[in-house]
C-alpha positions as CSV (number, residue, x, y, z in Angstrom):
1,M,-36.3,-78.6,-56.8
2,R,-40.0,-77.7,-56.6
3,L,-40.3,-79.4,-53.2
4,V,-37.4,-77.3,-51.9
5,I,-38.9,-74.1,-53.1
6,G,-42.3,-75.2,-51.7
7,L,-40.7,-75.8,-48.3
8,I,-39.0,-72.5,-48.4
9,V,-42.3,-70.8,-49.1
10,L,-43.9,-72.8,-46.3
11,T,-41.2,-71.7,-43.9
12,A,-41.5,-68.0,-44.8
13,A,-45.3,-68.2,-44.7
14,I,-45.4,-69.9,-41.3
15,L,-43.0,-67.4,-39.7
16,A,-44.5,-64.3,-41.4
17,L,-48.0,-65.3,-40.5
18,G,-47.1,-66.0,-36.9
19,L,-45.4,-62.7,-36.5
20,F,-48.2,-60.8,-38.3
21,I,-50.9,-62.4,-36.1
22,A,-48.8,-61.5,-33.0
23,G,-48.9,-57.8,-34.1
24,H,-45.4,-57.5,-35.6
25,A,-46.3,-56.6,-39.2
26,L,-43.0,-55.0,-40.1
27,V,-40.9,-57.8,-38.6
28,A,-43.1,-60.3,-40.6
29,L,-41.4,-58.9,-43.8
30,A,-38.1,-60.4,-42.7
31,P,-38.9,-64.1,-43.2
32,V,-40.6,-63.2,-46.5
33,A,-37.4,-61.3,-47.7
34,L,-35.1,-64.1,-46.6
35,G,-37.3,-66.8,-48.1
36,G,-37.5,-64.8,-51.4
37,A,-33.7,-64.4,-51.4
38,W,-33.2,-68.1,-50.7
39,I,-35.6,-69.0,-53.6
40,A,-33.8,-66.7,-56.0
41,G,-30.4,-68.1,-54.9
42,T,-31.8,-71.6,-55.4
43,L,-33.1,-70.8,-58.9
44,Y,-29.8,-69.1,-59.9
45,R,-27.7,-71.9,-58.2
46,R,-26.0,-69.7,-55.6
47,R,-25.1,-71.7,-52.5
48,D,-24.1,-68.7,-50.5
49,V,-27.6,-67.3,-50.4
50,G,-29.0,-70.4,-48.8
51,A,-26.1,-70.3,-46.3
52,L,-27.2,-66.8,-45.3
53,A,-30.9,-67.4,-45.4
54,L,-30.9,-70.6,-43.2
55,P,-29.4,-69.0,-40.0
56,G,-31.6,-65.9,-40.6
57,L,-34.8,-67.9,-40.8
58,A,-33.7,-70.0,-37.8
59,A,-33.0,-66.9,-35.8
60,I,-36.3,-65.4,-36.7
61,A,-38.0,-68.6,-35.5
62,V,-36.2,-68.3,-32.2
63,I,-36.8,-64.6,-31.9
64,A,-40.5,-65.2,-32.7
65,V,-41.0,-67.0,-29.4
66,F,-39.8,-63.9,-27.5
67,A,-42.1,-61.7,-29.7
68,S,-45.2,-63.4,-28.3
69,V,-45.7,-65.8,-31.2
70,S,-47.1,-69.2,-30.3
71,P,-44.2,-71.6,-29.5
72,L,-45.9,-74.2,-31.8
73,I,-45.8,-71.8,-34.7
74,A,-42.2,-70.9,-34.1
75,L,-41.3,-74.6,-33.8
76,A,-43.1,-75.4,-37.0
77,G,-41.2,-72.6,-38.7
78,L,-37.9,-73.9,-37.4
79,V,-38.6,-77.5,-38.4
80,A,-39.7,-76.3,-41.9
81,T,-36.5,-74.2,-42.2
82,L,-34.3,-77.2,-41.3
83,A,-36.2,-79.5,-43.6
84,A,-35.9,-77.1,-46.5
85,W,-32.2,-76.7,-45.8
86,N,-31.7,-80.5,-45.7
87,L,-33.6,-81.0,-49.0
88,H,-31.8,-78.1,-50.6
89,D,-28.4,-79.5,-49.6
90,M,-29.4,-83.0,-50.9
91,E,-30.5,-81.5,-54.3
92,Q,-27.2,-79.6,-54.6
93,R,-25.2,-82.6,-53.8
94,I,-27.1,-84.7,-56.4
95,S,-26.7,-82.0,-59.0
96,L,-22.9,-81.7,-58.3
97,A,-22.5,-85.4,-58.5
98,G,-24.0,-85.6,-62.0
99,A,-25.3,-89.1,-62.6
100,V,-26.4,-90.9,-59.4
101,A,-27.3,-94.6,-59.5
102,G,-30.8,-95.1,-58.1
103,E,-31.5,-91.4,-57.8
104,A,-35.2,-91.8,-57.6
105,V,-35.0,-94.3,-54.8
106,L,-32.4,-92.2,-53.0
107,R,-34.7,-89.1,-53.1
108,R,-37.7,-91.1,-52.0
109,V,-35.9,-92.7,-49.0
110,H,-34.4,-89.4,-48.0
111,R,-37.7,-87.6,-48.1
112,M,-39.4,-90.4,-46.1
113,R,-36.7,-90.2,-43.4
114,L,-36.9,-86.4,-43.4
115,L,-40.7,-86.6,-43.0
116,I,-40.4,-89.0,-40.1
117,V,-37.8,-86.8,-38.3
118,A,-39.8,-83.6,-38.9
119,A,-43.0,-85.3,-37.7
120,L,-41.3,-86.6,-34.6
121,S,-39.7,-83.2,-33.9
122,L,-43.0,-81.5,-34.2
123,G,-44.7,-84.1,-32.0
124,I,-42.2,-84.1,-29.3
125,G,-41.8,-80.3,-29.5
126,S,-45.5,-79.8,-29.2
127,L,-45.6,-82.1,-26.2
128,A,-42.7,-80.1,-24.6
129,T,-44.5,-76.8,-25.1
130,T,-47.8,-78.0,-23.7
131,L,-46.8,-80.3,-20.8
132,R,-45.4,-78.7,-17.7
133,F,-43.8,-80.6,-14.9
134,D,-41.1,-79.8,-12.4
135,T,-38.1,-82.0,-12.8
136,G,-35.7,-80.4,-10.5
137,A,-32.0,-80.4,-11.0
138,I,-31.6,-84.2,-10.8
139,G,-34.4,-84.8,-13.2
140,A,-32.9,-82.3,-15.7
141,L,-29.6,-84.1,-15.5
142,L,-31.2,-87.4,-16.1
143,I,-33.0,-86.0,-19.1
144,A,-29.9,-84.4,-20.5
145,L,-27.6,-87.4,-19.9
146,P,-28.6,-89.3,-23.0
147,A,-28.2,-86.2,-25.2
148,I,-24.7,-85.5,-23.7
149,L,-23.6,-89.1,-24.2
150,G,-24.9,-89.2,-27.7
151,L,-23.2,-85.9,-28.6
152,S,-19.9,-87.1,-27.1
153,R,-20.1,-90.3,-29.2
154,V,-20.8,-88.4,-32.4
155,T,-18.0,-86.0,-31.7
156,A,-15.5,-88.8,-31.0
157,A,-16.6,-90.6,-34.2
158,L,-16.2,-87.5,-36.3
159,R,-12.8,-86.9,-34.7
160,R,-11.6,-90.4,-35.6
161,A,-12.9,-90.1,-39.1
162,M,-11.1,-86.8,-39.6
163,Q,-7.9,-88.2,-38.3
164,R,-8.1,-91.3,-40.6
165,R,-8.8,-89.0,-43.6
166,A,-5.8,-86.8,-42.7
167,N,-3.6,-89.9,-42.4
168,N,-5.1,-91.5,-45.5
169,E,-6.0,-94.6,-43.6
170,P,-8.9,-96.8,-44.7
171,A,-12.2,-96.3,-43.0
172,A,-13.5,-98.9,-40.5
173,F,-16.0,-101.5,-41.8
174,Q,-19.0,-99.7,-40.1
175,E,-18.0,-96.3,-41.7
176,K,-17.8,-97.9,-45.1
177,I,-21.4,-99.2,-44.7
178,R,-22.6,-95.7,-43.8
179,Q,-20.9,-94.1,-46.8
């Protein structure tokens, strides 16, 4: 739980500092307030506070770009917000489950995967904010095509899984492995 609280503090600090440096001292109090509320909700085991703080901090990270905050700082704030939310969700699921076989290994593997995804997100995002090139309409479509195809596959897989669960059918072999 200390790691979750540390990430929430990091998120609030990144966004508040970025807004403060950009000259928005009053607005910089918003991520501090949301982060404090999220930490209090975490300590008192209130899921609804995190559910409200997450979109608030994510919105502040997006708004920060329009408030003349460096895009890299806003990106770092957004990635830290999503990482804190992911770890918070995992901690809550583990605490609700009670005893989890191999809990230490599960936590370590999950944190390692999250670190890799966060590092890749920051790396690719920082490249996207610094590199400028004109792709044109065809180039944009070619770049967006893998994302659209991937999203459609994920949506179709989720729809199939929901239909199976509604009909009480057994999951496919690949879905059993993922569970």
